[in-house]
C-alpha positions in Angstrom: -31.3 26.7 36.3 -30.3 27.7 32.7 -26.6 28.1 33.7 -26.7 24.8 35.6 -28.2 23.0 32.6 -25.6 24.3 30.2 -22.9 23.2 32.6 -24.4 19.7 32.9 -24.6 19.3 29.1 -21.1 20.7 28.7 -19.8 18.1 31.2 -21.7 15.3 29.4 -20.2 16.2 26.0 -16.7 16.4 27.4 -16.9 13.2 29.4 -18.8 11.1 26.9 -17.8 12.3 23.5 -14.4 14.0 23.6 -12.5 10.7 23.6 -14.8 8.9 21.1 -14.2 8.2 17.5 -15.9 6.1 14.8 -14.6 2.9 13.2 -13.7 3.8 9.6 -15.5 0.6 8.4 -18.7 0.1 10.5 -18.8 3.6 11.9 -19.5 2.3 15.4 -18.7 4.8 18.1 -15.8 3.6 20.2 -13.3 5.1 22.5 -10.1 6.4 21.0 -8.1 3.8 23.1 -10.1 1.0 21.5 -9.4 2.1 17.9 -5.7 3.2 18.4 -4.3 -0.4 18.5 -6.1 -1.2 15.2 -5.4 2.0 13.3 -8.9 3.4 13.2 -10.9 0.1 13.3 -13.0 -1.2 16.1 -11.8 -4.5 17.5 -14.6 -6.4 15.8 -13.8 -5.1 12.3 -10.0 -5.5 12.9 -10.6 -9.1 13.6 -12.9 -9.6 10.6 -10.4 -8.0 8.3 -7.8 -10.7 9.1 -9.9 -13.0 6.9 -8.6 -10.9 3.9 -4.9 -11.4 4.7 -3.2 -13.1 1.8 -2.1 -16.7 2.1 1.6 -16.0 1.7 2.7 -19.5 2.6 0.9 -20.8 -0.5 1.7 -18.0 -2.9 4.5 -17.5 -5.4 7.1 -15.1 -3.8 7.4 -13.2 -7.1 3.9 -12.7 -8.4 1.7 -14.0 -5.4 -0.3 -16.3 -7.6 -1.6 -19.3 -5.6 0.9 -22.2 -5.5 1.1 -25.0 -2.9 4.0 -24.5 -0.5 5.0 -21.1 -1.7 7.4 -22.2 -4.5 8.2 -19.9 -7.5 5.6 -20.6 -10.1 6.3 -21.8 -13.6 5.6 -18.4 -15.2 8.2 -16.6 -12.9 10.7 -19.4 -13.5 10.4 -18.9 -17.3 10.5 -15.1 -17.1 11.6 -13.8 -13.7 10.6 -10.3 -12.8 13.2 -7.5 -12.3 12.5 -7.5 -8.6 13.7 -10.0 -5.9 10.6 -10.4 -3.8 6.9 -9.4 -3.9 4.4 -9.2 -1.1 0.7 -8.3 -1.0 -0.9 -7.9 2.4 -4.6 -8.2 1.5 -6.9 -9.6 -1.1 -8.5 -6.9 -3.2 -12.2 -7.6 -2.5 -14.9 -5.9 -0.5 -14.6 -4.3 2.0 -10.9 -3.8 1.4 -11.4 -2.8 -2.3 -14.1 -0.2 -1.2 -11.7 1.3 1.3 -8.9 1.6 -1.3 -11.3 3.2 -3.8 -12.4 5.7 -1.1 -8.8 6.7 -0.7 -7.8 6.6 -4.3 -10.8 8.0 -6.1 -12.7 9.9 -3.4 -9.7 11.5 -1.8 -10.6 10.1 1.6 -7.2 10.6 3.1 -8.5 9.4 6.4 -8.3 5.9 5.0 -4.5 6.1 4.6 -3.6 5.3 8.2 -6.1 2.4 8.6 -4.9 0.8 5.4 -1.2 1.3 6.3 -2.0 -0.4 9.6 -3.5 -3.4 7.8 -0.2 -3.6 5.8 1.8 -3.5 9.0 -0.3 -6.2 10.6 0.4 -8.5 7.7 3.9 -7.4 6.8 6.3 -9.4 4.5 8.0 -12.3 6.2 11.3 -11.1 4.7 11.0 -7.6 6.2 13.3 -8.2 9.1 16.0 -10.2 7.2 16.4 -7.9 4.2 18.2 -4.5 4.3 16.6 -1.5 2.6 18.6 1.6 1.9 15.6 3.5 0.6 11.9 3.3 0.2 10.1 4.5 -3.0 6.4 4.8 -3.4 5.4 4.0 -7.0 5.3 7.5 -8.6 2.4 9.0 -10.5 2.7 11.1 -13.6 2.6 14.9 -13.0 -0.7 15.1 -14.8 -2.3 12.3 -12.7 -1.0 13.7 -9.5 -2.3 17.1 -10.3 -5.7 15.7 -11.1 -5.9 13.5 -8.0 -4.1 15.9 -5.7 -2.0 13.3 -4.0 -0.3 9.9 -4.6 -2.0 7.1 -2.6 1.2 5.0 -2.6 3.1 7.9 -1.1 0.5 8.3 1.6 1.0 4.7 2.6 4.8 4.9 2.3 5.0 8.0 4.5 3.1 6.2 7.3 5.1 3.0 7.0 8.4 4.8 6.8 7.6 6.7 10.0 6.8 3.5 11.8 9.8 1.5 10.6 12.3 4.4 10.4 13.0 4.1 6.7 14.5 6.7 4.4 12.3 7.8 1.5 13.8 8.7 -1.8 12.9 12.2 -2.8 9.8 12.4 -4.9 11.6 13.9 -7.9 14.1 11.0 -8.1 11.9 9.1 -10.6 9.9 10.8 -13.4 6.9 9.0 -14.8 5.6 9.8 -18.2 1.8 10.2 -18.5 0.1 7.2 -20.1 -3.3 5.6 -20.1 -4.4 4.3 -16.6 -3.1 0.7 -16.2 -6.4 -0.3 -14.6 -8.3 0.2 -17.8 -6.1 -2.1 -19.9 -5.7 -5.9 -20.4 -2.6 -7.7 -19.3 -0.6 -7.6 -22.6 -1.6 -3.9 -23.2 -0.4 -3.0 -19.7 3.1 -4.2 -20.5 3.2 -2.1 -23.7 1.7 0.9 -22.0 4.2 1.1 -19.1 7.3 0.3 -21.2 9.9 3.1 -20.8 7.4 5.1 -18.7 10.0 5.8 -15.9 13.1 7.9 -16.0 15.6 8.5 -13.3 16.1 12.2 -12.5 18.0 12.1 -9.3 21.1 10.3 -8.0 20.7 6.7 -6.9 23.7 5.2 -5.0 25.2 2.2 -6.7 24.0 -1.2 -5.5 21.5 0.3 -3.0 18.6 -1.8 -2.0 15.1 -0.3 -2.6 11.7 -1.2 -1.3 8.8 -0.2 -3.6 5.4 0.6 -2.0 2.3 0.2 -4.1 -1.5 0.2 -3.5 -2.7 -2.6 -5.8 -0.6 -5.2 -7.5 -2.4 -6.8 -10.5 -0.2 -8.0 -13.3 3.0 -6.6 -11.9 3.8 -4.7 -15.1 4.3 -1.3 -13.4 6.5 -2.7 -10.6 8.5 -4.7 -13.0 9.2 -1.8 -15.3 10.1 0.5 -12.4 12.4 -2.1 -10.9 14.0 -2.6 -14.3 14.6 1.1 -14.7 16.1 1.4 -11.2 18.5 -1.5 -11.7 19.5 0.0 -15.1 20.6 3.1 -13.1 22.7 1.1 -10.7 20.3 0.0 -7.9 21.0 -3.4 -6.3 18.1 -5.5 -5.0 14.5 -4.4 -5.4 11.7 -5.6 -3.2 8.0 -4.8 -3.6 5.3 -4.4 -0.9 1.7 -3.9 -2.1 -1.3 -3.2 0.0 -3.6 -5.5 -2.0 -3.8 -8.0 -4.8 -6.9 -9.3 -6.6 -7.6 -12.9 -5.5 -6.8 -15.5 -8.2 -8.2 -19.0 -8.8 -6.0 -21.8 -7.6 
């Protein structure tokens, strides 16, 4: 009887649990085939998260501030950024913000693929019409990377590049000087803090088009400075794709 009982329970575990996984958001136990189309979410959470997709049709294409009809806003007309287009897939608010913090500050690398899948599900409308020679995740300083152990933007870029077949620029191509975290500073201070923070170490082919991948776009200071540095070194068009952007008042 003892042997029979062990065999029964072994069969039960294999049949009922082997192909099960938990939704990364609600932790509901679902079959692997249910979560795979949604990148780790159950169907219910995947549908709910669509409410956090940005309203790109009514956002400035350069800073993603709300503007009716998606025209370039007055601020970007007066002072255009160094990049050609900007896109943020989601609004940075719970539960999206909690998932990003889990990845970024708690080193929950299991969040990388679900978050990248959310980006893919609400990808830039210009993705198929523009040509990218290279993809570059926004680099971290050596000190911050050592402290964190990874670069969250690089985690996202790796997954997206694998899906789309893009070519990543080598990590050492761009060096970033260590500065205060941008997230701790006000808008004007961010511009001063990030100025001249990037330096090109590797070869960048002249007039090549580059897609920058970032986790959170706030003021755009970091992406603008990086784009400016890349263009100064001979790059052509620069496009930016961010996972999230804080919602702004209309």
